[in-house]
C-alpha positions as CSV (number, residue, x, y, z in Angstrom):
1,M,30.3,-7.4,26.1
2,N,27.1,-9.7,26.6
3,A,26.2,-13.4,25.9
4,R,25.2,-13.1,22.6
5,Q,28.4,-11.5,21.5
6,M,30.8,-13.5,23.3
7,P,32.9,-16.2,21.3
8,A,31.8,-19.8,21.8
9,A,33.8,-21.6,24.2
10,A,35.9,-24.9,23.3
11,G,33.4,-27.9,23.2
12,S,30.4,-25.5,23.2
13,R,27.9,-25.7,20.6
14,G,28.2,-22.4,19.0
15,P,26.6,-19.1,19.4
16,L,23.3,-18.6,20.9
17,P,20.1,-18.8,18.4
18,P,18.8,-15.2,17.5
19,A,16.7,-13.6,20.5
20,R,13.1,-13.0,19.1
21,G,13.7,-9.4,18.2
22,D,16.9,-10.6,16.0
23,L,14.4,-12.5,13.6
24,L,13.5,-9.4,11.6
25,P,15.6,-6.7,10.1
26,P,16.4,-3.8,12.3
27,A,13.7,-1.0,12.2
28,P,14.1,2.7,12.9
29,P,12.8,4.2,15.9
30,A,8.9,5.2,15.4
31,P,6.3,6.2,18.0
32,R,4.9,3.0,19.6
33,P,1.6,2.8,17.6
34,L,3.5,2.6,14.5
35,A,6.1,0.6,15.8
36,V,3.2,-2.1,16.8
37,F,1.7,-1.5,13.1
38,G,5.3,-2.4,11.6
39,A,5.7,-5.3,13.6
40,L,2.2,-6.5,12.6
41,V,3.1,-6.0,8.9
42,D,6.4,-7.7,9.3
43,W,5.2,-10.6,11.2
44,T,2.2,-11.0,8.7
45,V,4.6,-11.0,5.8
46,V,6.6,-13.8,7.7
47,A,3.7,-15.9,8.6
48,I,2.6,-15.5,4.7
49,G,6.0,-16.5,3.6
50,A,5.9,-19.8,6.0
51,V,2.3,-20.8,4.9
52,M,3.7,-20.4,1.2
53,I,6.9,-22.4,1.9
54,V,4.6,-25.3,3.5
55,L,2.3,-25.2,0.1
56,V,5.1,-25.4,-2.4
57,F,6.7,-28.4,-0.3
58,V,3.2,-30.1,-0.4
59,N,2.9,-29.1,-4.0
60,V,6.4,-30.9,-5.2
61,L,5.6,-33.8,-3.0
62,L,2.4,-34.1,-4.6
63,H,4.1,-34.0,-8.1
64,V,6.4,-36.4,-6.8
65,V,3.9,-39.0,-6.7
66,G,2.0,-37.8,-9.9
67,R,-0.7,-36.0,-8.2
68,D,-1.8,-32.2,-8.2
69,L,-4.0,-30.3,-6.1
70,A,-5.0,-27.2,-7.9
71,A,-6.1,-25.5,-4.5
72,V,-2.6,-25.6,-3.5
73,T,-1.2,-23.6,-6.3
74,E,-4.1,-21.2,-6.4
75,L,-4.0,-20.3,-2.7
76,A,0.3,-20.0,-3.0
77,E,-1.0,-17.5,-6.1
78,L,-3.4,-15.5,-3.7
79,L,-0.7,-15.4,-1.0
80,M,2.1,-14.2,-3.3
81,V,0.1,-11.1,-4.1
82,W,-0.4,-10.3,-0.6
83,V,3.2,-11.0,0.5
84,T,4.5,-8.5,-2.5
85,F,2.4,-5.6,-1.4
86,L,2.9,-6.2,2.3
87,S,6.5,-6.6,1.9
88,G,6.4,-3.2,0.3
89,G,5.2,-1.7,3.5
90,S,8.2,-3.3,5.6
91,A,10.9,-2.1,2.8
92,S,9.2,1.5,3.2
93,R,9.5,1.2,7.2
94,R,13.1,0.5,6.6
95,G,13.7,2.9,3.9
96,A,14.8,-0.1,1.7
97,Q,13.0,0.5,-1.0
98,M,14.7,0.5,-4.4
99,T,16.2,4.0,-5.2
100,I,18.5,5.5,-7.5
101,T,20.6,7.9,-5.4
102,E,23.6,9.2,-7.6
103,F,22.1,12.5,-7.9
104,V,20.6,13.0,-4.5
105,D,23.7,11.8,-2.8
106,K,25.7,14.5,-3.9
107,L,23.3,17.3,-2.7
108,G,23.7,19.1,0.5
109,V,21.7,18.2,3.7
110,R,18.9,20.8,3.2
111,A,18.9,20.0,-0.7
112,R,18.8,16.5,0.0
113,A,15.9,16.8,2.3
114,R,14.1,18.9,-0.4
115,A,14.4,16.3,-2.9
116,D,13.6,13.2,-0.4
117,A,10.3,15.2,0.4
118,A,9.7,15.8,-3.5
119,I,10.3,12.1,-3.9
120,D,7.9,11.2,-1.0
121,L,5.3,13.5,-2.5
122,V,5.6,11.6,-5.6
123,A,5.3,8.2,-4.0
124,V,2.1,9.5,-1.8
125,F,0.4,10.4,-5.3
126,I,1.3,7.0,-6.7
127,L,0.3,5.2,-3.7
128,V,-3.2,7.0,-3.2
129,L,-3.8,6.2,-6.9
130,L,-2.8,2.2,-6.4
131,I,-5.2,2.2,-3.4
132,W,-7.9,3.7,-5.2
133,Y,-7.7,1.6,-8.4
134,G,-7.2,-1.4,-6.0
135,A,-10.0,-0.6,-4.0
136,N,-12.1,-0.1,-7.2
137,L,-10.8,-3.5,-8.5
138,V,-11.7,-5.2,-5.3
139,I,-15.1,-4.0,-5.5
140,A,-15.5,-4.9,-9.0
141,G,-14.3,-8.4,-8.2
142,W,-16.8,-9.6,-5.6
143,G,-18.8,-11.2,-8.7
144,N,-15.9,-13.3,-9.6
145,E,-14.9,-16.3,-7.9
146,L,-11.5,-17.7,-7.7
147,T,-11.9,-21.3,-10.0
148,V,-10.9,-23.9,-7.3
149,L,-11.1,-22.0,-4.0
150,Q,-14.3,-20.6,-4.9
151,I,-14.0,-17.3,-2.9
152,P,-14.4,-14.0,-4.2
153,M,-11.3,-13.1,-6.3
154,S,-11.7,-9.7,-4.4
155,F,-9.7,-11.5,-1.8
156,Q,-6.8,-11.5,-4.0
157,Y,-7.2,-8.2,-5.2
158,L,-7.2,-6.8,-1.7
159,G,-3.7,-7.2,-1.1
160,M,-2.8,-4.5,-3.5
161,P,-4.6,-1.7,-1.5
162,V,-4.0,-2.8,1.9
163,G,-0.3,-3.4,0.8
164,C,-0.1,0.1,-0.6
165,A,-1.9,1.6,2.4
166,A,1.0,0.3,4.5
167,M,3.5,1.7,2.5
168,L,1.8,5.3,2.5
169,V,2.0,5.1,6.4
170,W,5.7,5.2,6.1
171,V,5.9,7.5,3.3
172,L,3.7,10.0,5.3
173,Y,5.6,9.4,8.5
174,D,9.1,10.0,6.5
175,L,7.3,13.2,5.3
176,L,6.5,14.2,8.6
177,L,10.1,13.8,9.6
178,I,11.4,15.7,7.0
179,A,9.2,18.6,8.0
180,R,10.2,18.5,11.5
181,G,13.8,18.8,9.9
182,A,15.2,15.2,10.1
183,T,18.1,14.4,8.3
184,R,18.1,11.1,6.1
185,E,20.9,9.7,8.6
186,Q,18.2,10.3,11.4
187,R,15.4,9.0,9.6
188,W,17.1,5.8,8.4
189,P,20.0,5.0,10.6
190,K,22.3,2.4,9.4
191,G,23.1,-1.0,11.1
C-alpha cells in the first residue's frame, strides 16, 4: 500500500491531492510518440476548458453590473468548437466514444475483432470526409471575420479538421492493433 492508498490518520487533513498523472482519466498504453500526442491533446482540452470557465465567470460578473462584453461571448463560442472536436480525440484515445454494443458484445472474440475493424473503417471514412470538408470550410472562410474579435472566421472552423485528425490518429491506431490480433480487452483495458 502506498501513501496515496493509506487511510487518513486521525487528526490529519484527509487524503493527499491527486498526483499530476491523476488529473486526467487513464489512457491505454501506446507508443511514446502517440502517448505524447495524446497528452498534448488532453492538456489542450483542459487549458481551453479553464479559459472558458474564466470567460463565463467574467461574463456573469459583467451581467451582474449591467454590462456586456461581446468579445467574451464570441471567444467562448470559438473555444467551444475547439474543445468539442479535440475532446473527440481524447475520447477516441480511450475508446470512450459513444457506442451501441448490444449486438457486437454478443459476438465471439474473432467476430468482435472483425466487427470492430469494420466500425473503425466506417469511422475512418467519415473522419476523412470531415477533415476534407472542414479544410475546405477553413479555406473558404479566410475572407470572413468574426464580428467582434475581427479575426478570420477560419480560426473557429479550424477546430473541426484538427479535432477530426486527432480522432483519426486513434482510430487508425486501433485498426493497427486489431490487425496485430489485439482483443478489445487488450486495446481498451478497463480501470
